[in-house]
mmCIF file of the C-alpha atoms, coordinates in Angstrom:
data_MODEL
# 
_entry.id   MODEL 
# 
loop_
_atom_site.group_PDB 
_atom_site.id 
_atom_site.type_symbol 
_atom_site.label_atom_id 
_atom_site.label_alt_id 
_atom_site.label_comp_id 
_atom_site.label_asym_id 
_atom_site.label_entity_id 
_atom_site.label_seq_id 
_atom_site.pdbx_PDB_ins_code 
_atom_site.Cartn_x 
_atom_site.Cartn_y 
_atom_site.Cartn_z 
_atom_site.occupancy 
_atom_site.B_iso_or_equiv 
_atom_site.pdbx_formal_charge 
_atom_site.auth_seq_id 
_atom_site.auth_comp_id 
_atom_site.auth_asym_id 
_atom_site.auth_atom_id 
_atom_site.pdbx_PDB_model_num 
ATOM 1  C CA . MET A 1 1  ? -7.896  25.946 -31.986 1.00 0.00 ? 1  MET A CA 1 
ATOM 2  C CA . ASN A 1 2  ? -10.854 23.920 -30.771 1.00 0.00 ? 2  ASN A CA 1 
ATOM 3  C CA . ASN A 1 3  ? -9.524  20.439 -29.935 1.00 0.00 ? 3  ASN A CA 1 
ATOM 4  C CA . LYS A 1 4  ? -13.060 19.159 -29.381 1.00 0.00 ? 4  LYS A CA 1 
ATOM 5  C CA . ASN A 1 5  ? -13.937 19.951 -32.992 1.00 0.00 ? 5  ASN A CA 1 
ATOM 6  C CA . ASN A 1 6  ? -10.952 18.404 -34.791 1.00 0.00 ? 6  ASN A CA 1 
ATOM 7  C CA . VAL A 1 7  ? -12.513 16.727 -37.818 1.00 0.00 ? 7  VAL A CA 1 
ATOM 8  C CA . SER A 1 8  ? -9.144  15.760 -39.271 1.00 0.00 ? 8  SER A CA 1 
ATOM 9  C CA . ALA A 1 9  ? -8.514  13.515 -36.265 1.00 0.00 ? 9  ALA A CA 1 
ATOM 10 C CA . LEU A 1 10 ? -11.142 11.181 -37.742 1.00 0.00 ? 10 LEU A CA 1 
ATOM 11 C CA . TYR A 1 11 ? -9.199  10.751 -41.007 1.00 0.00 ? 11 TYR A CA 1 
ATOM 12 C CA . THR A 1 12 ? -7.037  7.717  -41.601 1.00 0.00 ? 12 THR A CA 1 
ATOM 13 C CA . GLN A 1 13 ? -3.513  8.225  -42.893 1.00 0.00 ? 13 GLN A CA 1 
ATOM 14 C CA . GLN A 1 14 ? -4.692  6.993  -46.305 1.00 0.00 ? 14 GLN A CA 1 
ATOM 15 C CA . ASN A 1 15 ? -7.499  9.596  -46.354 1.00 0.00 ? 15 ASN A CA 1 
ATOM 16 C CA . LYS A 1 16 ? -5.080  12.350 -45.357 1.00 0.00 ? 16 LYS A CA 1 
ATOM 17 C CA . GLU A 1 17 ? -2.786  11.356 -48.225 1.00 0.00 ? 17 GLU A CA 1 
ATOM 18 C CA . LYS A 1 18 ? -5.730  11.478 -50.646 1.00 0.00 ? 18 LYS A CA 1 
ATOM 19 C CA . VAL A 1 19 ? -6.623  14.993 -49.477 1.00 0.00 ? 19 VAL A CA 1 
ATOM 20 C CA . VAL A 1 20 ? -3.038  16.178 -49.934 1.00 0.00 ? 20 VAL A CA 1 
ATOM 21 C CA . GLU A 1 21 ? -2.839  14.584 -53.400 1.00 0.00 ? 21 GLU A CA 1 
ATOM 22 C CA . ALA A 1 22 ? -6.133  16.214 -54.451 1.00 0.00 ? 22 ALA A CA 1 
ATOM 23 C CA . ALA A 1 23 ? -4.889  19.596 -53.239 1.00 0.00 ? 23 ALA A CA 1 
ATOM 24 C CA . LEU A 1 24 ? -1.641  19.222 -55.177 1.00 0.00 ? 24 LEU A CA 1 
ATOM 25 C CA . ASP A 1 25 ? -3.557  18.174 -58.314 1.00 0.00 ? 25 ASP A CA 1 
ATOM 26 C CA . ALA A 1 26 ? -5.844  21.199 -57.959 1.00 0.00 ? 26 ALA A CA 1 
ATOM 27 C CA . GLY A 1 27 ? -2.829  23.483 -57.567 1.00 0.00 ? 27 GLY A CA 1 
ATOM 28 C CA . ASP A 1 28 ? -1.297  22.048 -60.729 1.00 0.00 ? 28 ASP A CA 1 
ATOM 29 C CA . ALA A 1 29 ? -4.575  22.548 -62.615 1.00 0.00 ? 29 ALA A CA 1 
ATOM 30 C CA . ILE A 1 30 ? -4.762  26.174 -61.452 1.00 0.00 ? 30 ILE A CA 1 
ATOM 31 C CA . ASP A 1 31 ? -1.197  26.827 -62.582 1.00 0.00 ? 31 ASP A CA 1 
ATOM 32 C CA . SER A 1 32 ? -1.961  25.259 -65.951 1.00 0.00 ? 32 SER A CA 1 
ATOM 33 C CA . ALA A 1 33 ? -5.195  27.241 -66.323 1.00 0.00 ? 33 ALA A CA 1 
ATOM 34 C CA . LEU A 1 34 ? -3.303  30.464 -65.709 1.00 0.00 ? 34 LEU A CA 1 
ATOM 35 C CA . ARG A 1 35 ? -0.799  29.574 -68.460 1.00 0.00 ? 35 ARG A CA 1 
ATOM 36 C CA . ALA A 1 36 ? -3.343  28.224 -70.949 1.00 0.00 ? 36 ALA A CA 1 
ATOM 37 C CA . ILE A 1 37 ? -3.433  29.924 -74.313 1.00 0.00 ? 37 ILE A CA 1 
ATOM 38 C CA . THR A 1 38 ? -7.032  29.303 -75.353 1.00 0.00 ? 38 THR A CA 1 
ATOM 39 C CA . LYS A 1 39 ? -10.303 29.755 -73.489 1.00 0.00 ? 39 LYS A CA 1 
ATOM 40 C CA . GLY A 1 40 ? -11.209 26.115 -74.139 1.00 0.00 ? 40 GLY A CA 1 
ATOM 41 C CA . GLU A 1 41 ? -7.977  24.908 -72.608 1.00 0.00 ? 41 GLU A CA 1 
ATOM 42 C CA . THR A 1 42 ? -8.477  27.175 -69.616 1.00 0.00 ? 42 THR A CA 1 
ATOM 43 C CA . VAL A 1 43 ? -12.017 25.897 -69.056 1.00 0.00 ? 43 VAL A CA 1 
ATOM 44 C CA . ARG A 1 44 ? -10.843 22.263 -69.216 1.00 0.00 ? 44 ARG A CA 1 
ATOM 45 C CA . TYR A 1 45 ? -8.338  22.907 -66.422 1.00 0.00 ? 45 TYR A CA 1 
ATOM 46 C CA . TRP A 1 46 ? -10.949 24.641 -64.267 1.00 0.00 ? 46 TRP A CA 1 
ATOM 47 C CA . GLN A 1 47 ? -13.302 21.706 -64.886 1.00 0.00 ? 47 GLN A CA 1 
ATOM 48 C CA . LYS A 1 48 ? -10.708 19.438 -63.291 1.00 0.00 ? 48 LYS A CA 1 
ATOM 49 C CA . ILE A 1 49 ? -11.257 21.434 -60.106 1.00 0.00 ? 49 ILE A CA 1 
ATOM 50 C CA . PHE A 1 50 ? -14.954 22.365 -60.239 1.00 0.00 ? 50 PHE A CA 1 
ATOM 51 C CA . GLY A 1 51 ? -16.316 19.460 -62.270 1.00 0.00 ? 51 GLY A CA 1 
ATOM 52 C CA . PRO A 1 52 ? -17.479 18.967 -65.850 1.00 0.00 ? 52 PRO A CA 1 
ATOM 53 C CA . THR A 1 53 ? -20.436 21.340 -65.575 1.00 0.00 ? 53 THR A CA 1 
ATOM 54 C CA . PHE A 1 54 ? -18.167 24.359 -64.954 1.00 0.00 ? 54 PHE A CA 1 
ATOM 55 C CA . ASN A 1 55 ? -18.402 26.762 -67.865 1.00 0.00 ? 55 ASN A CA 1 
ATOM 56 C CA . VAL A 1 56 ? -17.642 30.391 -68.575 1.00 0.00 ? 56 VAL A CA 1 
# 
């Protein structure tokens, strides 16, 4: 580990919590995309992660 290059040390506790929440939301979207029945539903879940321009 390079302690001189610790970007996360610059984050506030609130920012760290936002990063964790975003990661959990992305994980939930991935799980849902894997269980989706239709292609459209799957794409909508992936768009939650990659943005509205994501398409297959």
